[in-house]
C-alpha positions in Angstrom: -23.3 -1.0 9.2 -20.7 1.5 10.4 -17.4 0.0 9.3 -16.2 -2.6 6.8 -12.7 -4.1 7.1 -11.3 -5.2 3.8 -8.5 -7.8 3.9 -7.2 -9.0 0.5 -5.2 -12.2 0.3 -3.3 -14.2 -2.3 -1.7 -17.6 -1.4 -1.0 -16.8 2.2 -3.1 -19.5 4.0 -0.2 -20.0 6.4 -0.5 -16.4 7.8 -4.1 -15.6 7.0 -5.6 -17.3 10.1 -3.5 -15.2 12.5 -4.4 -12.0 10.7 -8.1 -12.8 10.8 -8.0 -13.8 14.5 -6.4 -10.5 15.4 -8.8 -8.4 13.5 -11.8 -10.3 14.9 -10.5 -9.7 18.4 -10.8 -6.0 18.0 -12.2 -4.2 21.0 -15.2 -2.1 20.0 -18.2 -0.7 21.9 -21.2 -3.0 21.7 -23.2 -0.4 19.7 -20.8 -0.4 16.7 -21.8 -2.7 13.9 -19.0 -3.8 11.6 -18.1 -6.5 9.1 -14.9 -8.2 7.8 -14.6 -8.8 4.0 -11.9 -11.3 3.0 -11.1 -10.9 -0.7 -9.5 -14.0 -2.3 -7.6 -13.0 -5.3 -7.3 -16.3 -7.1 -5.4 -18.1 -4.4 -4.2 -21.7 -5.2 -3.5 -22.9 -1.6 -5.9 -23.5 1.3 -7.0 -19.8 1.4 -10.7 -20.5 0.8 -10.9 -23.2 3.4 -9.3 -20.9 6.0 -11.8 -18.1 5.1 -14.8 -20.5 5.2 -13.9 -21.6 8.7 -14.1 -18.0 9.9 -17.4 -17.5 8.0 -18.9 -20.4 9.9 -17.6 -19.1 13.2 -18.7 -15.6 12.6 -21.9 -15.8 10.4 -23.0 -12.5 9.0 -19.8 -10.7 10.1 -17.2 -12.4 8.0 -17.8 -12.5 4.3 -15.9 -14.3 1.5 -15.4 -12.3 -1.7 -13.8 -13.8 -4.8 -11.9 -11.4 -7.1 -11.1 -13.1 -10.3 -9.1 -10.2 -11.9 -5.6 -10.6 -10.6 -3.8 -7.8 -8.7 -4.1 -6.2 -5.3 -5.7 -3.0 -6.6 -8.4 -5.1 -8.4 -9.0 -7.1 -5.2 -9.3 -3.9 -3.0 -11.7 -2.4 -5.5 -13.8 -5.5 -5.5 -14.0 -5.3 -1.7 -15.0 -1.6 -1.9 -17.8 -2.4 -4.2 -19.1 -5.1 -1.9 -18.7 -3.2 1.4 -21.7 -2.1 3.3 -20.0 0.3 5.7 -19.6 4.0 5.4 -16.0 3.7 6.6 -13.6 1.3 4.9 -10.6 0.0 6.8 -7.8 -1.9 5.0 -5.4 -4.5 6.4 -3.2 -7.2 4.9 -2.9 -10.9 5.3 0.5 -11.0 6.9 0.0 -8.7 9.9 -1.6 -8.8 13.3 -3.4 -5.8 14.8 -3.5 -4.4 18.3 -6.8 -4.9 20.1 -7.8 -1.3 19.8 -6.6 -0.9 16.2 -9.9 -0.6 14.4 -11.5 1.7 17.0 -8.6 4.1 17.0 -8.1 4.1 13.2 -11.7 4.9 12.4 -12.8 7.1 15.3 -11.6 10.3 13.7 -13.6 9.6 10.5 -17.0 9.5 12.1 -17.7 13.3 12.1 -16.6 13.9 8.5 -13.6 16.1 9.4 -11.1 13.7 8.0 -11.3 11.9 4.6 -9.0 9.1 5.7 -6.5 8.0 8.3 -3.4 5.9 8.6 -1.8 4.2 11.6 1.6 2.9 12.7 3.1 -0.1 11.0 5.8 -1.8 13.0 8.0 -4.9 12.8 7.4 -7.6 15.4 8.5 -6.6 18.9 11.1 -9.4 19.0 12.7 -8.6 15.6 16.3 -7.6 15.4 17.7 -6.5 12.0 21.0 -7.6 10.6 23.9 -5.1 10.9 23.5 -3.8 7.3 19.8 -3.0 7.8 18.6 0.2 9.4 15.0 0.6 10.5 15.2 4.2 11.7 17.0 7.3 10.8 18.6 8.6 7.6 19.5 5.1 6.2 16.2 3.4 7.1 15.0 0.5 4.9 11.9 -0.2 7.0 9.6 0.7 4.1 10.9 -2.1 2.0 11.1 -4.6 4.8 7.6 -4.3 6.4 6.0 -1.1 5.1 7.3 0.6 8.2 5.2 3.7 9.0 5.9 5.6 12.2 5.8 9.4 12.7 5.9 9.2 16.5 3.4 9.4 19.3 1.6 12.6 18.4 -1.5 12.4 16.1 -1.9 15.0 13.4 -2.4 15.7 9.7 -0.5 13.8 7.0 1.0 16.4 4.7 3.6 14.8 2.5 2.2 11.3 1.8 -0.8 9.3 2.6 -1.0 6.1 4.7 0.2 2.7 3.6 -2.2 0.0 2.5 -1.9 -2.4 5.4 -3.1 0.2 7.9 -5.4 2.8 6.4 -9.1 3.7 6.4 -11.2 6.1 4.3 -14.8 7.2 4.2 -16.4 5.2 1.4 -17.6 8.4 -0.3 -14.0 9.2 -1.1 -14.0 6.2 -3.5 -17.3 7.3 -5.0 -15.9 10.8 -5.6 -12.3 10.1 -6.6 -12.4 6.5 -8.0 -10.6 3.4 -6.7 -7.1 2.2 -6.6 -5.2 2.3 -9.9 -4.9 -1.2 -11.5 -1.6 -0.4 -13.2 -0.1 0.0 -9.8 -0.4 -2.5 -6.9 1.1 -6.0 -6.4 0.2 -8.6 -8.9 1.3 -12.2 -8.4 5.1 -12.0 -7.9 5.5 -8.4 -9.1 6.9 -6.0 -6.5 5.4 -2.9 -8.2 3.1 -1.2 -5.8 2.4 2.5 -4.8 -1.4 2.3 -5.4 -2.0 3.2 -1.8 0.3 6.2 -1.8 -1.1 7.4 -5.1 -4.7 7.3 -3.8 -3.7 9.2 -0.7 -1.9 11.8 -2.8 -4.9 12.0 -5.1 -7.1 13.0 -2.1 -4.6 15.5 -0.7 -4.2 17.2 -4.1 -8.0 17.6 -4.2 -7.9 19.3 -0.8 -9.0 16.4 1.4 -7.5 15.9 4.9 -5.8 12.7 6.0 -5.1 11.9 9.7 -2.1 10.2 11.3 -3.3 8.1 14.2 -0.3 6.6 16.2 -2.5 4.6 18.5 -3.8 2.4 15.6 -1.0 -0.1 15.4 -0.4 -3.2 13.3 2.6 -5.5 13.5 4.0 -6.7 10.2 5.5 -10.1 10.0 9.0 -10.5 8.7 9.6 -13.5 6.4 13.1 -14.9 6.1 13.0 -14.5 2.3 13.1 -10.7 2.7 16.1 -10.7 4.9 18.6 -10.6 2.1 20.0 -7.7 0.0 18.7 -9.1 -3.3 15.1 -8.6 -2.1 15.7 -5.0 -1.1 17.4 -4.2 -4.4 14.5 -5.7 -6.3 12.0 -3.8 -4.1 13.6 -0.5 -4.7 14.0 -1.1 -8.4 10.2 -1.9 -8.6 9.4 1.2 -6.4 11.3 3.4 -8.8 9.3 2.0 -11.7 6.0 2.5 -9.9 6.9 6.1 -9.1 7.4 6.9 -12.8 4.3 5.0 -13.7 2.3 7.0 -11.2 3.5 10.3 -12.6 2.1 9.5 -16.0 2.7 11.3 -19.3 4.6 14.5 -19.9 4.3 16.8 -22.9 6.6 16.1 -25.9 9.3 18.5 -27.0 9.3 19.1 -30.7 7.5 15.9 -31.2 10.1 13.9 -29.1 9.0 12.3 -25.9 10.3 14.4 -23.0 11.4 11.2 -21.3 14.3 10.8 -23.7 15.8 14.1 -22.5 15.3 13.0 -18.8 17.3 9.8 -19.1 20.9 11.3 -19.6 20.2 13.9 -16.9 19.1 11.3 -14.3 22.0 9.0 -15.2 24.6 11.7 -14.8 23.2 13.8 -12.0 21.6 11.1 -9.8 22.5 7.5 -10.6 26.3 7.7 -11.0 26.9 9.9 -8.0 24.8 7.5 -5.9 26.9 4.5 -7.1 30.1 6.3 -6.3 28.9 7.3 -2.8 27.9 3.7 -2.0 31.4 2.5 -2.9 33.0 5.1 -0.7 30.7 4.7 2.3 32.3 3.0 5.3 29.2 2.5 7.5 27.5 -0.7 6.3 24.0 0.8 6.7 24.8 3.9 4.7 26.6 1.8 2.1 23.6 -0.5 1.6 21.1 2.3 1.7 23.0 4.2 -1.1 23.0 1.0 -3.1 19.3 0.8 -2.8 18.9 4.4 -3.8 20.9 3.6 -6.9 18.5 0.7 -7.7 15.5 3.0 -7.1 16.9 5.5 -9.6 17.6 2.7 -12.0 14.0 1.7 -11.7 13.0 5.3 -12.6 15.1 5.1 -15.7 13.9 1.7 -16.7 10.3 2.7 -16.6 11.0 6.0 -18.4 12.7 4.0 -21.2 9.9 1.5 -21.3 7.1 4.1 -21.5 9.0 6.1 -24.2 9.9 3.0 -26.3 6.4 1.6 -26.2 4.7 4.9 -26.7 2.6 4.5 -23.5 1.7 8.1 -22.8 -1.7 7.3 -21.2 -0.5 6.0 -17.9 -3.1 8.1 -16.0 -6.5 6.4 -15.8 -9.6 7.8 -17.3 -12.1 7.6 -14.5 -15.8 7.8 -14.3 -17.8 7.7 -11.1 -21.3 6.5 -10.5 -23.3 6.9 -7.3 -25.8 4.2 -8.1 -26.0 2.1 -5.0 -22.9 3.7 -3.7 -20.8 2.0 -6.4 -18.1 3.5 -8.7 -16.7 2.4 -12.0 -13.4 2.9 -13.6 -11.8 2.5 -17.0 -8.1 1.8 -17.3 
């Protein structure tokens, strides 16, 4: 088994079938053996029925995995443990992939030069954003809308951040060596807190591993109407701000006082308030809304700082142990 595709799903039976159809239509050379693991994270709709239909149509290639512990990171880690492939590709339940997506995403990982790879994530070709929403340029909100990930047409090395979860692949040994996705990050039910994919990519880069950007590996992310309102974007940025602080973890105390308490006034005066003022003064609707979202992002930073300091949670970073028995890994959170 060369490659395992891991698709985690939660209560999206309405879009799951299209995602599975597109993945299974992947154009691969006849000699490449691969599997599709569909991880059901406690769905309450028709998800299991949809998956079972594909298991019957593609026996031995499509496998149903049930992950009882709620949360996207837990579901992905369950898929990793069950995967038989040496290369693990990840995709979500609300996208469709280009026919050559899987081949292009994983080809660079076969010789061991790259630890992982990420491809482009684009909105549907027929999508037109409202006037206040920018998808490109300085005021872009594409990340919040559809995990927009596009660095152009030229492949190369990812330097500043790793790939996004709906279009990424890693050699399985990376999880055996560095652990899995952090369970304190990642979507869980209706929570918008994520960042587990970015954190894992950053973990690898800090360790000296190389990640590749592959523009020819394309997925198209669906746009649901519920996201096309300003309230959703503000909530997304607030949650993103919280996730960023949670990812950074503990900092040393100053004279026995949590350093976070000293950070809050500084962030409020030097970042939050200026961003609010600039949003009020901006004339361009895209700039105005983008600055509003920046203010919510900073507010999320402050909210998580306060929450960690108040509750004394200074062990945000996971303690990890790794076991190579049967290619598995274990983690303690």
